[in-house]
ChimeraX commands (.cxc) that place a marker at each C-alpha (Angstrom):
marker #1 position 44.27,-17.51,34.69 radius 0.5
marker #1 position 44.92,-13.59,34.70 radius 0.5
marker #1 position 43.54,-13.14,38.43 radius 0.5
marker #1 position 46.18,-15.73,39.59 radius 0.5
marker #1 position 48.90,-14.28,37.87 radius 0.5
marker #1 position 47.90,-10.85,39.34 radius 0.5
marker #1 position 47.71,-12.27,42.92 radius 0.5
marker #1 position 51.18,-14.26,42.28 radius 0.5
marker #1 position 52.58,-10.70,41.36 radius 0.5
marker #1 position 51.15,-8.96,44.20 radius 0.5
marker #1 position 52.59,-11.60,46.59 radius 0.5
marker #1 position 55.98,-11.37,45.43 radius 0.5
marker #1 position 56.05,-7.64,45.45 radius 0.5
marker #1 position 54.87,-7.68,48.78 radius 0.5
marker #1 position 57.64,-9.70,50.16 radius 0.5
marker #1 position 60.32,-7.76,48.10 radius 0.5
marker #1 position 59.27,-3.97,48.85 radius 0.5
marker #1 position 60.01,-2.93,52.41 radius 0.5
marker #1 position 57.36,-2.51,54.55 radius 0.5
marker #1 position 57.04,-1.02,58.18 radius 0.5
marker #1 position 58.23,-3.13,61.28 radius 0.5
marker #1 position 58.18,-2.81,65.34 radius 0.5
marker #1 position 61.57,-4.57,65.10 radius 0.5
marker #1 position 64.31,-2.17,66.62 radius 0.5
marker #1 position 67.87,-2.22,66.40 radius 0.5
marker #1 position 69.84,-2.82,69.65 radius 0.5
marker #1 position 72.25,-0.12,70.66 radius 0.5
marker #1 position 75.77,-1.28,71.87 radius 0.5
marker #1 position 77.23,0.66,74.64 radius 0.5
marker #1 position 80.40,2.78,73.71 radius 0.5
marker #1 position 82.19,5.50,75.06 radius 0.5
marker #1 position 85.46,4.76,73.54 radius 0.5
marker #1 position 88.39,2.72,72.10 radius 0.5
marker #1 position 92.07,2.47,71.30 radius 0.5
marker #1 position 94.18,0.20,69.16 radius 0.5
marker #1 position 95.84,-0.17,65.99 radius 0.5
marker #1 position 94.80,-0.75,62.21 radius 0.5
marker #1 position 95.50,-0.75,58.45 radius 0.5
marker #1 position 94.22,1.67,56.46 radius 0.5
marker #1 position 94.01,2.32,52.44 radius 0.5
marker #1 position 92.92,5.42,51.13 radius 0.5
marker #1 position 92.29,6.33,47.26 radius 0.5
marker #1 position 91.76,10.11,46.10 radius 0.5
marker #1 position 92.24,12.19,43.09 radius 0.5
marker #1 position 95.90,13.14,44.41 radius 0.5
marker #1 position 96.79,9.55,44.90 radius 0.5
marker #1 position 96.67,6.09,46.93 radius 0.5
marker #1 position 97.94,5.67,50.37 radius 0.5
marker #1 position 98.22,2.90,52.43 radius 0.5
marker #1 position 99.91,2.06,56.08 radius 0.5
marker #1 position 99.40,1.21,59.60 radius 0.5
marker #1 position 98.70,3.55,62.43 radius 0.5
marker #1 position 97.53,3.62,66.33 radius 0.5
marker #1 position 94.27,5.13,66.82 radius 0.5
marker #1 position 92.00,6.63,69.72 radius 0.5
marker #1 position 88.11,6.99,69.12 radius 0.5
marker #1 position 85.47,8.56,71.33 radius 0.5
marker #1 position 81.80,8.85,70.74 radius 0.5
marker #1 position 82.54,11.93,68.49 radius 0.5
marker #1 position 85.88,11.81,67.42 radius 0.5
marker #1 position 88.48,9.56,65.29 radius 0.5
marker #1 position 92.23,10.32,66.00 radius 0.5
marker #1 position 94.90,8.46,63.97 radius 0.5
marker #1 position 98.89,8.62,64.19 radius 0.5
marker #1 position 101.52,7.03,62.26 radius 0.5
marker #1 position 105.03,6.51,63.58 radius 0.5
marker #1 position 108.24,5.56,61.81 radius 0.5
marker #1 position 110.32,2.86,63.21 radius 0.5
marker #1 position 112.40,5.28,64.98 radius 0.5
marker #1 position 109.39,6.33,67.18 radius 0.5
marker #1 position 109.01,9.79,65.31 radius 0.5
marker #1 position 105.47,10.80,64.26 radius 0.5
marker #1 position 105.01,10.44,60.64 radius 0.5
marker #1 position 101.27,11.73,60.47 radius 0.5
marker #1 position 98.50,12.78,62.39 radius 0.5
marker #1 position 94.77,12.81,61.54 radius 0.5
marker #1 position 91.54,13.78,63.14 radius 0.5
marker #1 position 88.14,13.43,62.30 radius 0.5
marker #1 position 85.63,15.40,64.53 radius 0.5
marker #1 position 82.42,17.40,64.09 radius 0.5
marker #1 position 82.33,18.77,60.40 radius 0.5
marker #1 position 86.30,18.86,59.77 radius 0.5
marker #1 position 88.73,16.37,59.05 radius 0.5
marker #1 position 92.34,17.26,59.52 radius 0.5
marker #1 position 95.75,15.88,58.54 radius 0.5
marker #1 position 99.21,16.50,59.39 radius 0.5
marker #1 position 102.11,15.22,57.22 radius 0.5
marker #1 position 105.38,15.81,58.86 radius 0.5
marker #1 position 108.03,14.53,56.43 radius 0.5
marker #1 position 106.19,16.85,53.93 radius 0.5
marker #1 position 105.73,19.66,56.40 radius 0.5
marker #1 position 101.97,20.13,55.42 radius 0.5
marker #1 position 98.91,20.53,56.67 radius 0.5
marker #1 position 95.40,19.52,55.30 radius 0.5
marker #1 position 91.76,20.89,56.64 radius 0.5
marker #1 position 88.71,19.58,54.79 radius 0.5
marker #1 position 85.29,20.85,56.06 radius 0.5
marker #1 position 81.91,19.71,55.31 radius 0.5
marker #1 position 78.50,20.00,56.20 radius 0.5
marker #1 position 76.83,16.88,57.01 radius 0.5
marker #1 position 73.96,15.86,59.61 radius 0.5
marker #1 position 74.90,16.53,63.25 radius 0.5
marker #1 position 73.69,12.98,64.00 radius 0.5
marker #1 position 76.66,11.91,61.62 radius 0.5
marker #1 position 79.12,14.71,62.55 radius 0.5
marker #1 position 78.96,14.04,66.21 radius 0.5
marker #1 position 79.33,10.31,66.35 radius 0.5
marker #1 position 82.43,9.64,63.66 radius 0.5
marker #1 position 83.89,7.29,66.65 radius 0.5
marker #1 position 80.59,5.02,66.94 radius 0.5
marker #1 position 80.19,4.87,63.40 radius 0.5
marker #1 position 83.63,3.83,62.23 radius 0.5
marker #1 position 83.44,1.43,64.88 radius 0.5
marker #1 position 80.34,-0.12,63.58 radius 0.5
marker #1 position 77.99,1.09,66.60 radius 0.5
marker #1 position 74.58,2.66,65.59 radius 0.5
marker #1 position 74.09,6.08,67.11 radius 0.5
marker #1 position 71.35,6.64,69.28 radius 0.5
marker #1 position 70.30,9.78,67.69 radius 0.5
marker #1 position 69.71,7.68,64.79 radius 0.5
marker #1 position 66.74,6.35,66.28 radius 0.5
marker #1 position 64.99,9.56,67.15 radius 0.5
marker #1 position 61.91,10.14,64.59 radius 0.5
marker #1 position 63.32,7.40,62.46 radius 0.5
marker #1 position 61.18,5.06,60.32 radius 0.5
marker #1 position 62.06,1.37,60.30 radius 0.5
marker #1 position 61.13,-1.08,57.44 radius 0.5
marker #1 position 61.38,-4.80,56.68 radius 0.5
marker #1 position 62.30,-7.01,53.82 radius 0.5
marker #1 position 62.80,-10.08,52.97 radius 0.5
marker #1 position 66.69,-10.01,53.25 radius 0.5
marker #1 position 67.12,-6.96,55.71 radius 0.5
marker #1 position 65.99,-4.21,57.75 radius 0.5
marker #1 position 66.09,-0.56,57.11 radius 0.5
marker #1 position 66.25,2.56,58.77 radius 0.5
marker #1 position 65.18,5.58,57.44 radius 0.5
marker #1 position 65.48,9.16,59.14 radius 0.5
marker #1 position 65.19,12.50,57.61 radius 0.5
marker #1 position 67.85,15.18,59.09 radius 0.5
marker #1 position 67.11,18.67,57.65 radius 0.5
marker #1 position 67.79,18.55,53.97 radius 0.5
marker #1 position 69.74,15.20,54.30 radius 0.5
marker #1 position 68.22,11.39,54.37 radius 0.5
marker #1 position 70.13,8.96,56.67 radius 0.5
marker #1 position 69.75,5.46,55.92 radius 0.5
marker #1 position 71.02,2.50,58.08 radius 0.5
marker #1 position 70.92,-1.16,56.75 radius 0.5
marker #1 position 70.91,-4.38,58.81 radius 0.5
marker #1 position 71.24,-8.27,58.36 radius 0.5
marker #1 position 68.26,-10.26,59.66 radius 0.5
marker #1 position 70.30,-10.91,62.80 radius 0.5
marker #1 position 70.53,-7.42,63.23 radius 0.5
marker #1 position 73.91,-6.56,62.62 radius 0.5
marker #1 position 74.58,-3.16,61.01 radius 0.5
marker #1 position 75.83,-3.61,57.55 radius 0.5
marker #1 position 75.68,-0.02,56.05 radius 0.5
marker #1 position 75.33,3.68,56.69 radius 0.5
marker #1 position 74.49,5.93,53.70 radius 0.5
marker #1 position 74.06,9.96,54.13 radius 0.5
marker #1 position 72.01,11.31,51.13 radius 0.5
marker #1 position 70.85,14.51,49.55 radius 0.5
marker #1 position 69.99,14.68,46.12 radius 0.5
marker #1 position 72.87,12.25,45.51 radius 0.5
marker #1 position 74.92,9.65,47.50 radius 0.5
marker #1 position 77.29,11.84,49.94 radius 0.5
marker #1 position 78.80,9.18,52.29 radius 0.5
marker #1 position 78.67,5.58,52.39 radius 0.5
marker #1 position 79.90,3.23,55.14 radius 0.5
marker #1 position 79.94,-0.57,54.74 radius 0.5
marker #1 position 80.72,-3.08,57.36 radius 0.5
marker #1 position 82.59,-6.34,56.79 radius 0.5
marker #1 position 82.30,-8.24,59.93 radius 0.5
marker #1 position 83.42,-6.21,63.10 radius 0.5
marker #1 position 86.83,-5.61,62.08 radius 0.5
marker #1 position 86.74,-3.87,58.63 radius 0.5
marker #1 position 84.84,-0.65,57.68 radius 0.5
marker #1 position 84.69,0.61,53.72 radius 0.5
marker #1 position 83.85,4.08,53.33 radius 0.5
marker #1 position 83.20,6.15,50.39 radius 0.5
marker #1 position 82.72,9.90,49.51 radius 0.5
marker #1 position 81.62,9.87,45.76 radius 0.5
marker #1 position 81.17,13.83,45.37 radius 0.5
marker #1 position 85.24,14.10,45.64 radius 0.5
marker #1 position 85.62,10.55,44.27 radius 0.5
marker #1 position 87.41,9.26,47.33 radius 0.5
marker #1 position 87.20,5.81,49.00 radius 0.5
marker #1 position 89.35,3.70,51.15 radius 0.5
marker #1 position 89.20,1.08,54.21 radius 0.5
marker #1 position 90.06,0.60,57.93 radius 0.5
marker #1 position 91.31,-2.85,59.35 radius 0.5
marker #1 position 90.98,-3.06,62.63 radius 0.5
marker #1 position 93.80,-5.25,63.91 radius 0.5
marker #1 position 93.46,-4.43,67.83 radius 0.5
marker #1 position 90.87,-2.94,69.52 radius 0.5
marker #1 position 90.60,-2.31,73.48 radius 0.5
marker #1 position 87.35,-0.78,74.47 radius 0.5
marker #1 position 87.96,2.09,77.31 radius 0.5
marker #1 position 85.83,4.71,78.84 radius 0.5
marker #1 position 85.94,8.25,77.74 radius 0.5
marker #1 position 89.48,8.41,76.31 radius 0.5
marker #1 position 91.08,11.79,76.13 radius 0.5
marker #1 position 91.29,13.23,72.45 radius 0.5
marker #1 position 95.19,13.57,71.64 radius 0.5
marker #1 position 96.34,16.91,70.57 radius 0.5
marker #1 position 96.80,17.53,67.04 radius 0.5
marker #1 position 99.70,19.60,66.27 radius 0.5
marker #1 position 100.53,21.57,63.25 radius 0.5
marker #1 position 104.24,22.96,63.68 radius 0.5
marker #1 position 105.06,26.44,62.56 radius 0.5
marker #1 position 106.23,26.75,59.06 radius 0.5
marker #1 position 104.04,24.11,57.42 radius 0.5
marker #1 position 102.28,24.84,54.31 radius 0.5
marker #1 position 98.45,24.74,55.00 radius 0.5
marker #1 position 95.80,23.49,52.55 radius 0.5
marker #1 position 92.17,23.83,53.29 radius 0.5
marker #1 position 88.93,23.20,51.38 radius 0.5
marker #1 position 85.13,23.17,51.86 radius 0.5
marker #1 position 82.61,20.70,50.57 radius 0.5
marker #1 position 78.99,22.32,49.98 radius 0.5
marker #1 position 76.93,19.85,48.88 radius 0.5
marker link #1:1,2 radius 0.2
marker link #1:2,3 radius 0.2
marker link #1:3,4 radius 0.2
marker link #1:4,5 radius 0.2
marker link #1:5,6 radius 0.2
marker link #1:6,7 radius 0.2
marker link #1:7,8 radius 0.2
marker link #1:8,9 radius 0.2
marker link #1:9,10 radius 0.2
marker link #1:10,11 radius 0.2
marker link #1:11,12 radius 0.2
marker link #1:12,13 radius 0.2
marker link #1:13,14 radius 0.2
marker link #1:14,15 radius 0.2
marker link #1:15,16 radius 0.2
marker link #1:16,17 radius 0.2
marker link #1:17,18 radius 0.2
marker link #1:18,19 radius 0.2
marker link #1:19,20 radius 0.2
marker link #1:20,21 radius 0.2
marker link #1:21,22 radius 0.2
marker link #1:22,23 radius 0.2
marker link #1:23,24 radius 0.2
marker link #1:24,25 radius 0.2
marker link #1:25,26 radius 0.2
marker link #1:26,27 radius 0.2
marker link #1:27,28 radius 0.2
marker link #1:28,29 radius 0.2
marker link #1:29,30 radius 0.2
marker link #1:30,31 radius 0.2
marker link #1:31,32 radius 0.2
marker link #1:32,33 radius 0.2
marker link #1:33,34 radius 0.2
marker link #1:34,35 radius 0.2
marker link #1:35,36 radius 0.2
marker link #1:36,37 radius 0.2
marker link #1:37,38 radius 0.2
marker link #1:38,39 radius 0.2
marker link #1:39,40 radius 0.2
marker link #1:40,41 radius 0.2
marker link #1:41,42 radius 0.2
marker link #1:42,43 radius 0.2
marker link #1:43,44 radius 0.2
marker link #1:44,45 radius 0.2
marker link #1:45,46 radius 0.2
marker link #1:46,47 radius 0.2
marker link #1:47,48 radius 0.2
marker link #1:48,49 radius 0.2
marker link #1:49,50 radius 0.2
marker link #1:50,51 radius 0.2
marker link #1:51,52 radius 0.2
marker link #1:52,53 radius 0.2
marker link #1:53,54 radius 0.2
marker link #1:54,55 radius 0.2
marker link #1:55,56 radius 0.2
marker link #1:56,57 radius 0.2
marker link #1:57,58 radius 0.2
marker link #1:58,59 radius 0.2
marker link #1:59,60 radius 0.2
marker link #1:60,61 radius 0.2
marker link #1:61,62 radius 0.2
marker link #1:62,63 radius 0.2
marker link #1:63,64 radius 0.2
marker link #1:64,65 radius 0.2
marker link #1:65,66 radius 0.2
marker link #1:66,67 radius 0.2
marker link #1:67,68 radius 0.2
marker link #1:68,69 radius 0.2
marker link #1:69,70 radius 0.2
marker link #1:70,71 radius 0.2
marker link #1:71,72 radius 0.2
marker link #1:72,73 radius 0.2
marker link #1:73,74 radius 0.2
marker link #1:74,75 radius 0.2
marker link #1:75,76 radius 0.2
marker link #1:76,77 radius 0.2
marker link #1:77,78 radius 0.2
marker link #1:78,79 radius 0.2
marker link #1:79,80 radius 0.2
marker link #1:80,81 radius 0.2
marker link #1:81,82 radius 0.2
marker link #1:82,83 radius 0.2
marker link #1:83,84 radius 0.2
marker link #1:84,85 radius 0.2
marker link #1:85,86 radius 0.2
marker link #1:86,87 radius 0.2
marker link #1:87,88 radius 0.2
marker link #1:88,89 radius 0.2
marker link #1:89,90 radius 0.2
marker link #1:90,91 radius 0.2
marker link #1:91,92 radius 0.2
marker link #1:92,93 radius 0.2
marker link #1:93,94 radius 0.2
marker link #1:94,95 radius 0.2
marker link #1:95,96 radius 0.2
marker link #1:96,97 radius 0.2
marker link #1:97,98 radius 0.2
marker link #1:98,99 radius 0.2
marker link #1:99,100 radius 0.2
marker link #1:100,101 radius 0.2
marker link #1:101,102 radius 0.2
marker link #1:102,103 radius 0.2
marker link #1:103,104 radius 0.2
marker link #1:104,105 radius 0.2
marker link #1:105,106 radius 0.2
marker link #1:106,107 radius 0.2
marker link #1:107,108 radius 0.2
marker link #1:108,109 radius 0.2
marker link #1:109,110 radius 0.2
marker link #1:110,111 radius 0.2
marker link #1:111,112 radius 0.2
marker link #1:112,113 radius 0.2
marker link #1:113,114 radius 0.2
marker link #1:114,115 radius 0.2
marker link #1:115,116 radius 0.2
marker link #1:116,117 radius 0.2
marker link #1:117,118 radius 0.2
marker link #1:118,119 radius 0.2
marker link #1:119,120 radius 0.2
marker link #1:120,121 radius 0.2
marker link #1:121,122 radius 0.2
marker link #1:122,123 radius 0.2
marker link #1:123,124 radius 0.2
marker link #1:124,125 radius 0.2
marker link #1:125,126 radius 0.2
marker link #1:126,127 radius 0.2
marker link #1:127,128 radius 0.2
marker link #1:128,129 radius 0.2
marker link #1:129,130 radius 0.2
marker link #1:130,131 radius 0.2
marker link #1:131,132 radius 0.2
marker link #1:132,133 radius 0.2
marker link #1:133,134 radius 0.2
marker link #1:134,135 radius 0.2
marker link #1:135,136 radius 0.2
marker link #1:136,137 radius 0.2
marker link #1:137,138 radius 0.2
marker link #1:138,139 radius 0.2
marker link #1:139,140 radius 0.2
marker link #1:140,141 radius 0.2
marker link #1:141,142 radius 0.2
marker link #1:142,143 radius 0.2
marker link #1:143,144 radius 0.2
marker link #1:144,145 radius 0.2
marker link #1:145,146 radius 0.2
marker link #1:146,147 radius 0.2
marker link #1:147,148 radius 0.2
marker link #1:148,149 radius 0.2
marker link #1:149,150 radius 0.2
marker link #1:150,151 radius 0.2
marker link #1:151,152 radius 0.2
marker link #1:152,153 radius 0.2
marker link #1:153,154 radius 0.2
marker link #1:154,155 radius 0.2
marker link #1:155,156 radius 0.2
marker link #1:156,157 radius 0.2
marker link #1:157,158 radius 0.2
marker link #1:158,159 radius 0.2
marker link #1:159,160 radius 0.2
marker link #1:160,161 radius 0.2
marker link #1:161,162 radius 0.2
marker link #1:162,163 radius 0.2
marker link #1:163,164 radius 0.2
marker link #1:164,165 radius 0.2
marker link #1:165,166 radius 0.2
marker link #1:166,167 radius 0.2
marker link #1:167,168 radius 0.2
marker link #1:168,169 radius 0.2
marker link #1:169,170 radius 0.2
marker link #1:170,171 radius 0.2
marker link #1:171,172 radius 0.2
marker link #1:172,173 radius 0.2
marker link #1:173,174 radius 0.2
marker link #1:174,175 radius 0.2
marker link #1:175,176 radius 0.2
marker link #1:176,177 radius 0.2
marker link #1:177,178 radius 0.2
marker link #1:178,179 radius 0.2
marker link #1:179,180 radius 0.2
marker link #1:180,181 radius 0.2
marker link #1:181,182 radius 0.2
marker link #1:182,183 radius 0.2
marker link #1:183,184 radius 0.2
marker link #1:184,185 radius 0.2
marker link #1:185,186 radius 0.2
marker link #1:186,187 radius 0.2
marker link #1:187,188 radius 0.2
marker link #1:188,189 radius 0.2
marker link #1:189,190 radius 0.2
marker link #1:190,191 radius 0.2
marker link #1:191,192 radius 0.2
marker link #1:192,193 radius 0.2
marker link #1:193,194 radius 0.2
marker link #1:194,195 radius 0.2
marker link #1:195,196 radius 0.2
marker link #1:196,197 radius 0.2
marker link #1:197,198 radius 0.2
marker link #1:198,199 radius 0.2
marker link #1:199,200 radius 0.2
marker link #1:200,201 radius 0.2
marker link #1:201,202 radius 0.2
marker link #1:202,203 radius 0.2
marker link #1:203,204 radius 0.2
marker link #1:204,205 radius 0.2
marker link #1:205,206 radius 0.2
marker link #1:206,207 radius 0.2
marker link #1:207,208 radius 0.2
marker link #1:208,209 radius 0.2
marker link #1:209,210 radius 0.2
marker link #1:210,211 radius 0.2
marker link #1:211,212 radius 0.2
marker link #1:212,213 radius 0.2
marker link #1:213,214 radius 0.2
marker link #1:214,215 radius 0.2
marker link #1:215,216 radius 0.2
marker link #1:216,217 radius 0.2
marker link #1:217,218 radius 0.2
marker link #1:218,219 radius 0.2
marker link #1:219,220 radius 0.2
view
């Protein structure tokens, strides 16, 4: 009886725990996109929501919101290790610097549009459980995790150090939830229209003279 119970336990544990797999995620070609989206942001400074245009290349993600009269309300740019935001009505500009793996910081456009960067596969380990596939990649002091459905659809990307630093969760092909736990910030992007284009030019983010500037640096 005891041997039967032990055998049953081992079978259940073997099904539940991740085990190595030869499965490989497919890479969708991506060089850029343009369109419109709805956004929600929640930070310790408040909650914000609205609609904007966006332009995304492989390595950058640009947002611009316009008033009904065509005047710019804000510009935002996520590129490399920086996030910038210009609020024209408030005459304020914000700069956030962070330190994330280059595999992430060089692929914002791909990641926010639900594409797996090819660099994630280099020296990565792949595992399978009963319900999903899991990619694990060591990137210096960081660990990158990517979770896929059994159909191979990217569902979540997480960047960790001692704790979770960034999490992107995908709901279908039109919605992405993001979370930065160390600064208690989260939000979502809902893509209303997406037009894929070849190597779009990155728009210029303009900070007019006289705007108040604020900057922070995140050191994990």
